[in-house]
C-alpha positions in Angstrom: -28.9 -17.1 118.7 -30.1 -18.0 122.1 -29.0 -21.2 123.8 -31.8 -22.1 126.2 -31.1 -23.3 129.7 -32.5 -26.8 128.8 -29.9 -27.1 126.0 -26.8 -26.0 128.0 -24.3 -28.5 129.2 -21.3 -28.3 131.5 -18.3 -27.7 129.3 -20.1 -25.7 126.7 -18.2 -22.6 125.7 -18.3 -19.6 123.4 -15.9 -16.9 122.3 -15.7 -13.4 120.9 -12.5 -11.7 119.6 -11.9 -8.0 119.1 -8.8 -6.0 118.2 -8.5 -3.0 120.6 -8.2 0.3 118.7 -7.3 3.8 119.7 -11.0 4.7 119.1 -12.1 1.9 121.5 -10.0 3.3 124.3 -11.1 6.9 123.8 -14.8 5.9 123.5 -14.5 3.7 126.6 -12.9 6.6 128.5 -15.7 8.9 127.5 -18.5 6.4 128.4 -17.0 5.3 131.7 -15.5 8.6 132.7 -12.2 6.8 133.4 -9.7 9.2 131.9 -6.7 7.8 133.7 -3.7 9.1 131.8 -2.2 5.6 131.5 -5.0 5.0 129.0 -5.1 8.2 127.1 -1.8 10.1 127.4 1.2 8.5 125.7 3.9 10.7 127.3 2.5 9.9 130.8 2.1 6.2 130.0 5.7 5.9 128.8 6.8 6.7 132.3 4.8 3.9 133.9 5.7 0.2 134.4 3.8 -0.5 131.1 6.1 1.7 129.0 3.1 3.0 127.0 -0.7 3.3 126.9 -2.8 0.3 127.9 -6.5 -0.4 127.5 -8.8 -0.1 130.4 -9.1 -3.5 132.2 -12.8 -3.2 132.2 -12.8 -2.8 128.4 -11.4 -6.3 128.1 -13.8 -7.5 130.8 -16.7 -6.0 128.8 -16.1 -8.5 126.0 -17.3 -11.2 128.4 -20.7 -9.4 128.4 -20.7 -9.8 124.6 -20.1 -13.5 124.9 -22.9 -14.0 127.5 -25.4 -11.7 125.9 -25.0 -12.7 122.3 -23.5 -16.2 122.2 -23.9 -18.3 125.4 -26.5 -18.3 126.6 -27.3 -15.3 124.3 -30.2 -12.9 123.9 -32.4 -12.8 127.0 -29.6 -13.7 129.4 -29.7 -11.8 132.7 -26.2 -11.1 134.2 -26.2 -11.5 137.9 -22.5 -11.3 138.9 -18.9 -11.2 137.7 -15.6 -11.7 139.5 -12.5 -10.6 137.6 -8.8 -10.9 138.1 -6.5 -8.9 135.7 -3.3 -10.8 134.9 -1.7 -8.7 132.2 -2.2 -5.4 130.3 -3.7 -5.0 126.8 -2.1 -2.5 124.3 -3.6 -0.8 121.3 -3.6 -3.2 118.3 -3.8 -6.4 120.3 -6.6 -8.8 119.8 -8.5 -9.9 122.9 -10.4 -13.2 122.8 -13.0 -13.5 125.5 -14.2 -17.0 126.4 -17.0 -18.3 128.7 -17.2 -21.9 129.7 -20.1 -23.5 131.6 -19.0 -24.9 134.9 -22.2 -25.3 136.9 -26.0 -25.5 136.3 -28.8 -24.8 138.7 -32.0 -26.1 137.1 -34.3 -24.8 139.9 -33.3 -21.2 139.2 -32.0 -21.6 135.6 -28.7 -20.2 136.8 -25.5 -20.9 134.9 -22.0 -20.4 136.3 -19.3 -19.9 133.8 -15.5 -19.6 133.9 -14.6 -16.4 132.1 -11.3 -15.7 130.5 -9.6 -13.3 128.1 -6.5 -14.0 126.1 -4.1 -12.1 123.9 -2.1 -14.3 121.6 -2.9 -17.3 123.8 -1.7 -15.6 127.0 -4.3 -15.3 129.8 -4.8 -11.6 130.6 -8.0 -11.9 132.7 -9.8 -14.6 134.5 -13.0 -14.8 136.6 -16.4 -16.2 137.0 -19.9 -15.2 135.9 -23.3 -16.1 137.1 -26.3 -15.6 134.8 -29.9 -16.6 134.4 -30.4 -18.3 131.1 -33.6 -18.0 129.1 -36.0 -20.9 129.2 -37.4 -22.6 126.1 -40.7 -21.1 125.0 -43.6 -23.5 125.7 
């Protein structure tokens, strides 16, 4: 469901949660071309500071796109920019909850700035900011 610019208020938020699977990591590696062994090779990853395989940071970040494109503002949203700071790794089997919260509105351009965050079990694993153009109400 689309939330039109005219109906968006500062403080509005939406979420999407996904449990990260082995298949998600392998498919993301295939689509992105990022076959870093820390993501796909258990023996290699066990020797790293993470002690095992971790999901691609951008896999978690991509869940923000789901929130913006399907929930707030939703279908018809145009993604303009994203800043991202990774705070902690995500392992296979963990559930990532992506949240976007409206922080600023620019009515002249229908732009919406949002605080974007991802959590695992309540722990912040990613934070950033998105800028989008929200759809206008049909006349």
